Phi, psi and omega in degrees: 000122179251129181258131180269098182292333181284346184295327178259117179289341181276343188285129173229112181300126177206141174276143184244133179267125178255105182300318186299323181257000182050053181222153178247123189230142173232125174233134177286328187211153175265087178224164176302136189221163176241131179261121181246109181289130183260310179205197181293341183254316194252132170230128176272145179250121187244143172299133178291332182294305186229007177068020176280157182284125179238359178171185178203167181222137175250121180267153181068035190290321182294319176297315179301313176303312183296322185275330189240328185257324185304312179293323180294327178280339179089179184292323179278090182297124180294160176296327178204164175224145179294136179295335174302319180293323179293313179298318177298321177294320175301310182298318177296317181294312181280350178298345177287338173274165180278121177269136169280164181299323178301317178295315178304310178301317182293318177294320179299313180300314179296319176299314178300319178297313183297321178289317181297316183274353182055051184280140178229160178251129181239008181269007187304311183304318183291320185273350183282348186285000000 
């Protein structure tokens, strides 16, 4: 299933931080979905219709942000950061552990989606507190 992101003029790809679940989630489309957990950090979101990738979720995001990204970004928190950068940092941090092929492929798929959709995270100032 291929989604035309340009079809909706109102659509702006953005990852959303959910404080209650401490997760950062990006979805291309609001359709019935299956959540497939990959590891402690990453869950892929697949279309229920054809099992194509429609999004992903990063769990434990506030802690990860405070421990790994906040210092790297500096005291002047940007208005947004590319989600690709977040995923690369997660993969780099977890890369010290042994990744199975399934995990590597999942991170690669999420990175490709974030890059293709040019997704950004703009919730940093709220979650950094």
